[in-house]
N, C-alpha and C positions, 0 to 999 in steps of 0.2 A: 372256244365257243362250245356251249353246251350241246350235247347230242342226245337224240331220242331213240330209244329202242322199244319196239312193241313185241311183247312176248305172250304167247298163249299158254295156258296151263301153269299158272304161277302159284297155285295154292299148295303144291306139294312137290316132292322129288326134285328133279333137275331144275324145273322152272323156278321153284321157290329159292333155290340157292343161286340161280343166275340173277335174280333180283338183288340179292345181297352184293354180289360181285360187281354188277353194273353200278349199283349205288356207290360202292367204294371207289369205282373208277370215275365217278363224277357225271355219269349219264343220268338223264331222266328216263324213268321206266313207265310205260303204259302197259299194264298187264291185265289179263282176265283169267277167270276160273269159274267153275260151276258152283263152288261152295260159298254161299253167302257168309257163313260164319268165318271162313278162312280169309275171304276178301276183306271182311271187316277188321280182322286182326292185322292185315297188312296196312290198312288205312290208319289204324291206331298207332302202329309202329312208326310209320313214315310220315304221317300227317299229310301236308299239302306238297311234299317234295315230289311225289309221284302220283300216278293216276291209275287206280285199280277199279275194275268193273266186274260185275257178275254176268257172265256170258256163257251160253252153251254154243260152242262153235259149230255144232251140227244143225243149228237153226239159222238159216240165212238171214232172216229179218233181224235177229238179235245181233249178228255180226255187222250188218250194214249200219244199224243204229250205233253200235259201239264205235265203228270207224268214224262216223260223223262227229260223235261226241268227243272222241279222242283228238281229232283234228282241231275242233273248236277249243278244247281245253289246253292241249300241250303242243299241237302242231303236227307236222308231217314227219313220219319216222325216217331216220337215216338207216336203220337196221330193223328188219322184220324177221322174227324167229317163230316159226310154226313148231311148237313143242308139244302141244296138247295131244295126248293119244291114250288109248286103252288097249288092253290085251284080252284075248278070249281065254276061257278056262281050257286047260289042256284037254284035247279031244281029237280023235281021228276025224277026217273029213266026213265020213258017213255017220258019225255020231253027233254032228252039230245040227242044231235047229237053225232054220233060215233066219230067224230074228237075231240070233247070236252073231252070225256072219254079217248081217246088215248093220248091226249096231257098231261093230268095229269099223266097218267101211264108212259109216256116216260120220264118225268123229275123225278117224285117221286120214281119210281121203277127202270126203266132201267138205269137212271142216277146213282143211288146208286150202282147198279151192275157194271156199267162201271168203276166207281171210285175205288171200291174195287178191281176189276179185274186188274186195272192198277197199283195201289199202293201196294197192299198186298204182291205180290211176293218179292218186295224190302224189306219189313218189315220182312218177314219170313226168307229171305236169310241172313239178318243181324244177326239174332239169338240173339237179345238183348231184346226181348219182344216187346210190342206195344199194343195199345188199339184202337179198332174201335168203334166209337159211332155213331149210326144211329138215327137221330132225328125222333121220332115217334110222337104220339099224344094220348090224351084220345080217340080220334075218330079212333085210330088204335086198340083199345081194346073194344070199344062199338060203335055200329053203330048209325048214326045220320041221321034223315030225310033230304032230299034235298042235301046231301053231299056225295052221293054214290061213285063217282070217288075218292074223297079224302080219304074217309074211306077205300075203297078197296085198295088204294095205301099204306096206313099206316098199314093195316092188313098184306099186303104182306111183308112190311119191317120187321114186327115182326117175320114172318115165315122165311124169308131170314136170319135174324140175328141168330135165333136159330139154323138153319142148319150150318151157318158159324161157330158159336161158337163150335159146335161139331167136326168141322174139324181142328180147329187151334192147332198148337203145344203147348206144355206146356209152360207156362210163358206169353202167350198172352191172349187177351180177346176181345170179341165182345158183345156189349150191345145195347139195344134200350133205348132211353131216351124221356119220355114224358116231355115237358117243365113245366108241372105242372099247368094246368088250363089255363084260358084265359090270353093272353098277348096282350097289345095294339099295334098291328101291322096292316099293310094294309090288311093282310089276315083276321084278326078278324073283321076289319071294313067292309070288303066285305061280310062275311058270317054270322056274329053275332053282328051287330052294337049295339044292346041293352046291350051288356056286356062291352062295351068300358069304360064307366065311372068308373067302379069298378075294372078294370084290371090294374095291374102294367105295366109300360112301359119296353121296351127292356133294357134300362140302368139299371133299378132296378133289372130286371131278371138276367142280366149278372153278377152282383156283387155276386149273390148267386150261379148261375149255373156254372160259370167257376171254382171257387175253388172246387166245388163238382165234376166236370168232371176231374179235375187234380188229384183228390184223387182216381179215379177208377184204378183198376188193375186186375190181374189174378183171384183174389178171386171173382170178379163180373162176370166172363165169363158166357154168356148165359142168364143173367138176363134182365127182362123187368123193367126198373127203372123209377122213377118219380123224377123230381127235387124237392128239399126241398121247403117248402112254401116261397113265396115272398110277402112281404107286400108292398102295394101301399102307397107311401108317401102322406101325406095330408098337405096342407099349413096351 
């Protein structure tokens, strides 16, 4: 039976590669991103096999409309992955502008809440189980200098997920997932460029992460998980 995964932030990085792996695994993907150009590329590559939309997850009305359109087009998700996030420029707390902090929280926390609020009622109503995976970070469990907005946002996701897990009906699960160390993405290049040379890329990560995510179920409800180790390929 074909299964449906909803993924936010599919136009680049980890989200983009998760689309490829879920496609290879035979899942239908409903994904969103802010870049109209990149969403159009996904539509051109996959045609009608999947469902891609231009959505800013920090805007509640856009998320609610997306959820309704997704349900009508491809159904109710078996798996919901909140992947979309941004990172602040490296700065001490006292050097940050208020709008910099707010923008990170708007996408990384409010966006996750809006997506859960929009999709979860459909999943609960269907009464066939379902898993919510909120992408977290090592920096959502341990603070890092100069990245306070990002750390605060991911710490918030850990708490939100634990509360959600305690509220879900039997047979469902909500977990956080630390990607498992540094991955060579634009985010890493921005905040920690010294780690890029030793970090696996999103393709390598996705080959390990997606099978692991697919394996998650009710037994994992409420857990703060970390992706299994990913080895960087050497030439």
